ZATORGU-674988 format. One line per 3 residues: their letters; for each residue y negated, z negated, x of C-alpha. Coordinates in steps of 0.02 Angstrom, whole numbers, always signed. Layout:
BEGIN
A	Y Z X  ...
// end
This chain:
BEGIN
MAY	-6381 -4355 +4293  -6379 -4296 +4473  -6216 -4248 +4556
IEN	-6170 -4369 +4695  -6056 -4288 +4822  -6013 -4443 +4922
MKV	-6032 -4600 +4818  -5958 -4770 +4857  -5868 -4889 +4740
KVR	-5800 -5061 +4780  -5624 -5108 +4729  -5570 -5290 +4716
LFA	-5384 -5325 +4701  -5313 -5494 +4654  -5148 -5585 +4686
NLR	-5004 -5471 +4736  -5110 -5315 +4707  -5196 -5351 +4874
DYL	-5041 -5275 +4956  -5110 -5106 +4901  -5274 -5120 +4996
PPG	-5291 -4989 +5131  -5280 -5040 +5315  -5445 -5109 +5379
SDR	-5495 -5184 +5212  -5558 -5362 +5200  -5444 -5490 +5118
FSC	-5485 -5450 +4937  -5577 -5285 +4927  -5615 -5115 +4998
EIE	-5751 -4985 +4980  -5696 -4810 +4934  -5803 -4657 +4965
TND	-5771 -4525 +4835  -5851 -4390 +4728  -5944 -4405 +4565
GIR	-5837 -4393 +4408  -5693 -4499 +4472  -5611 -4618 +4349
VED	-5531 -4789 +4369  -5362 -4702 +4349  -5399 -4594 +4502
ILN	-5435 -4749 +4606  -5272 -4830 +4550  -5177 -4672 +4598
HLK	-5268 -4661 +4765  -5215 -4839 +4807  -5036 -4802 +4744
IPD	-5039 -4949 +4624  -4892 -4933 +4502  -4943 -4901 +4321
DLP	-4865 -5061 +4256  -4957 -5181 +4373  -5141 -5177 +4322
KII	-5159 -5283 +4165  -5344 -5325 +4169  -5473 -5200 +4232
LLN	-5655 -5250 +4244  -5793 -5127 +4284  -5949 -5217 +4344
GIN	-5882 -5376 +4263  -5849 -5297 +4093  -5676 -5263 +4019
SNR	-5635 -5080 +4049  -5493 -4955 +4047  -5414 -4824 +4158
EES	-5514 -4679 +4083  -5685 -4751 +4125  -5791 -4639 +4237
LKE	-5868 -4718 +4391  -6043 -4714 +4463  -6117 -4750 +4634
GDV	-6106 -4936 +4673  -5983 -4982 +4535  -5867 -5129 +4565
ISI	-5690 -5120 +4496  -5590 -5282 +4485  -5404 -5265 +4451
FPP	-5288 -5407 +4402  -5097 -5406 +4388  -4999 -5493 +4249
IAG	-5037 -5679 +4257  -4908 -5810 +4215  -4949 -5987 +4167
G	-4972 -6103 +4025
// end
């Protein structure tokens, strides 16, 4: 696999997690330019999302976890705890 120095990943935040989007983001998502080898955990830390908030993490629409490594063009969707019945 080739090393990608400046790859982009898209981050979608839902409900109250949208408060953690960086300035200039659209309403629900942002694009982050980063280096190869970054993990979902690194993105969460970069956005300063508290550890207890993400309850569901999808990577390209598939259930994932914080330790998953990212690739160019990946889409991370993060959901907070959801109440309801």
